[in-house]
N, C-alpha and C positions, 0 to 999 in steps of 0.2 A: 590482347593489351597486356595478359600477364606477365607473359614473356617481354614485351616490350619495358614492363617495368622495372622489372629484376635485372634486364640489361642495363637502361637506364642509371637504377642503384647502385649498381657494381661498376659500372666508370664513373659517377661521382664519388663513390667510394676510394674508389684505388686515385683518383686528385686531389680527394682529402688527405690521405696517408703520404701520398708524396709530397702534398704541402708542409704538414709538420715534421717530415722528416728534412727538411730543406730543400727538395729537388721540387717546385713545382712544375707540371705538366700543362697547366693553362690558365691564365688570367682570370681574378675575382670575378669578372664580369661574366665571364663565361660561364662560371661557376653558377654563378648567380640565376641565370637565365637558364641554364638546365636544370636546376634545385627547380625555378618557377613551374619548369614545364612537366617536370613530373609532380609536383603538388597537383596540379592541374587534373593529371594524369588517374589521381587515386578521390579524387573530386567524383569524376566522373565512373569509376571502380573503386567504392568505399573497402568493397570485401580482400582488397590486393592490399590492403594499408601495412599490415604485417612487413610486406615485403620491400615498403619503403624506408631504409632504415636508418638512412638518411636525413631523414625528416625530425629525426626524434633526436639524436644522438649530435654530440660534439667532442671535435676532437679524433685521438685513436686513444684503441686500448691496448696495451702490449704487454699487459702483466703487471705484479711487482708494484701495485696500487695504492696510496697512500691517502683516506678520503679528504676532501674539502668539508671544514664545517660547517660553510655555508657555499650554494653551486658556486663555480665560477665561469659561468654561461660565456658563450658567444657572443660577438654583437654583429645587427641587421644593417646590411650596407644598403642607402641611400643615393641617389645619383643626381637627382636636382632641389636647389632651395626651395623650388615649392612643395617638393615632397619633405625635405625636414619640418618646414613652415607647418605642414597640415598632420605630422606626428605630431608637432611643440603644442597644437594649438588642441590636440584631443587631451591635452593634460590640463591639471586645474588651471583657470585664468590668472594670468600673472606668475606661474610658477617659475623660480628662479633655475635657470639651467647654466653648466658649465660647457667653453666652448674650446677645445685644444687639440694639439697635433696628435697624431696616433702614431706611435712608435716601431718601427718597423722590427722585431726581435721576437725574443722567445717569453712569452709571459711565463709570471712565476709568482706564486706565496710566499713570504717569510714571517714567519710567525717567533713570537719574543716570549717570554713566560721568565719573570722576573727579571727583566733587562737583560736576558739570554737569549740568543739566537736560537730555538730549539728544531726548525722544519724550515726546508726550502722544499716546495712543491712547485711543480710545473702546472701548466691547465690540465693536460692528461682530455679527458672524455669531461669535462666539466663538474662531476662527480667526484673524480679521483684525479691523480695524477702522480707521474714520479719524482723520488727523492733525489734533488740536487744539493742536498746539503753539504758535502765535502767539496765538492765545485766552487758553492759560493762562498764557503768557509776559506777555501785558498785565495778569492779574488781581496784585492788590497783597499776596493772603493767601497764597498758595502759593509756598514757597522755589524761587526761583532756583539757590540753591550751597547745597549740604549739606558739614559736617566728617566726608565719609566716601567714601574713593577709590575702592574697587571699584566691580563695577556691582551697583546696585541697584534693584528694582522694586518701587513702593509702588501699591498698587491702592486704588482709593475710590471716593469719592461727590461729584461735584460738585453741588454745591445752591448755591440762592440763599434767604435767608431769606423770609418773610412778611410782614413789616414792610416790605423795601426793595420787595415787587412789589405793596403795598399805596400807596407813595410815589410810585412808577412809574404804577399804575392811576390813581390820583387825576389828576396829572399827563395822559395820555393821552386818559380822560376829555374833560378840562376843553377838551382841546382838538379833541372831536370823535370820536375815535377809537376802537377795539376795544380794550377789556383783555384783560388774559392769567388765563384763570382758572385757570390752577395755576401754581405754584412750578416745574413739573418741565416745564412745557412753555416758560415762560422760562429753565430752561436750555438746554434743546436749543436753542432761538432763539439765546442767547449766542453758543452754539458754532459758527453758522452766520457769525456777522457777521467783519465784512475789518477793520474801523475798531477798532484796540487800545482807546481813548479811553472808545468808548460801550461798550467789553466790561467796561473797568475801573470805569466808574461804576455798575456794576449788580451789585456785591461780592460776586463767585464764592466762593464757600469749597470747599474740598476736605476731605471726611472720610476718612481711611485704614482698609480693612476689610482689609486683607492686603501682608506682605512679601514678596517672592521676593528669596532672595539666596544663592547656591550659597556663597560665602565666609564666611557665619555659622556652616555647616556643620562648617567646617574649625578652630574656636575651640579653645583648649584646653580638657580634663575642668573645669576650673573653671566656664566659662561655658558647661558646652553643655546647660543650662535654657534660658537665653536665646536659643542656639542651636534648640533643639529646641521652644521655645514661642512659639505667636503672636500670643498675647497679650503675651507680653513685648516680644516685637519691636514691636508697638505702641507699646507704653510709650514704648519707648526714643526712636519718632521723636518725641516731646516735643520733645527735645533740638536735633531741625534746626527746629523750628518750627510742627510739625503738632498738632491739638487733642489733646486727650487721649481715648484710646478710653474708653465704656462698658463695655465687655466682662469678664460676670461669670465664673467662673468655677466648672461642677459636676463631680462624681466619680464621681454616683452617679443610679440613677433617684429617690431622695427628693430628693436635692440640685436635679437636673436641675427635678422638679413645681415645688418654692420658685420657683427662679430663675425659672421660667415665670412663677409668677403675679404675680412682684414685676415682672417686664416690663408684665405686661397690667394692672398698677393703673397702673404710671408711664405706660404707652401712654393708656389712658382721659384720666389725668389732665395730658398733655400739653397746652401752649396751641397746639402746632403751626409753633410759631414755627419749627423746621425740620421739613418734612415726614417722615412715618414711616409706612409702609406693610405692616409686620407685624414680626417678632421672629425674628434667624437665629439659629440652630445649628449649630458648626461644631465638630467632632472641632479639638482643640488642639494638637495634637501636629504637628509639620511632618513629621516619617518618616512618621508613620502614613497623613497625608494622601494622602503620596505613593503608598502601599501602598494606597489604596484608590482612589486615580486618578478617573477622568472615565469617563461615560457619552454619548454620542455626541450630547447635550442640558444634560445637569447635570451637577456634581460630583457624586461618590460621599461628597464628607467633608462635605458643608455641606445643609442643608434651611430653611425659612422657615416659620413659623407666621403661620398668619393668626389671631385670634383672632374667634369666631364671637358669634353674636346681638350684635353691638354696635346699641345704641339712640339716639335724638335726638329732640329736637322740632324741627319747625319748618315751615315755612307754605307751603301750595300758591299757586302766586303765577299759573301761566297752567295751560291744559291743551292741546299739541299732539296731531294725530295723526300716526300713522306707519305708512307703509306697509311691510308684511311679507314676506318672503323670495315668498309664496304668495300677494303682491296685496291680502291683507288688512289692512283700517285695524285701527289700536291704539292706544286711548289711552295717552298718557305724560304726567304732571305734574312740570311744571320747578318748584320748591321750592327755599327760602332757603337758601343752603349749607352743610351741615352736614358734620363729619368724623364717621366711621366706620369704625372700626380701620383708622386710619390713612391711609384718604383722604377726599378731599372729593367729597360726594355732592349732586347739582344735579339729579337727572331720578330718576321711581319710576315704576315700574309700575302702571297703574291697569286691566288687566284687561279690563275693558266696560264698557257703558253701566250696565248693570243692579247690576255692583257697585257702581260710582259713587253711583247712587241709593241703594242698600240701606246705603251707609255715610253716606248724606245730607253727601257731599263736594262744597263748593263753594270757587270762588275765594277764597281769603284765611281759609279753614279752617286752625286751628293743628292740628297732625298728629303722630302718633309714626310712625319712622321706624325700620324694622330692615334687619339687614344680617347674614344667616343665613349663616357659609360662603363670604362675597364672590357669594353667588349677587344677582341684581339686587334690589336696594333695595326693599323694599313699606313704605306704610302699614298700619298693620295698627290703627290707634286715632282717632277725630276725637276729638279734646281739648276742643273748645269747644262742641260740638253747631250750629255754624252750619248 
């Protein structure tokens, strides 16, 4: 069992490193399922807990770290509205929560002191991250100074719009290069560049999702709402030149369900100009967040909802063969890219040759692709009968 635990931990660690490098090798749902499997194995063999390092760490650790003043933990994924409601009902009765899109970019922390931007640090392993201050300073959209003199930390997502990537890719392809496959990959690569002119040309944006500032808690009672309301703090950032948040408030289970259904509809109708990969639900009270605190991997005051059973039409472009861990060959379909549950899908499982024959699937077939609960996307129907 120890060998199986070590092997599964290694597989998950490789997947996590690939994800943070901008080259994911498995879906979020597949990762979550394997991580849950690893957790079950540890429950049966607690003596092997030290071998399951992915259960207690976040992100990657590549050296040159700058510590976060407050842990920058990852977020736990949920796949049904019922599970989200169950999580909510374990909180204080009527605890207000915010509902907002989860941007698909690179998480970053900006720190201002005396009104000046002094630090920009990636999430990293949750305890410390890498400095991207030169790259952030090279952007035109992120304020370098703000009219707030106390120390304030603003966390959010570094993103690049789809239209910007499309224009870049057109030029790259014309020059015979390899295009970027996602805006997230492009952001991750941009944050490693040393040329400020090149960084500026990529039009990086920063969308805040959290404000940390001890001095706000010391305001007078008339301003206590702003002091303790996370979404109010985000809205105040517009005064400094940051984008307006899209957070909506919910104050009971019925309201939360309504807001989730609204957010799902918005996600489905999104043009994906800014990549989204889920819906984030957070406790709104800053004081309550501190009380809930952090686990070894996740922040206890927030979760991410990944809508299930997303469907889209596409075209099968190519079939390749992939060698599994046991040496078995498995067919994989390369399809015209489609967006499902906020993620761009370009590969689908094809099971085996018999299944391909039964489906009468051919190169060029128009297909219906389903991504249920972030499990590996599948073809469920051939639409043109090729």
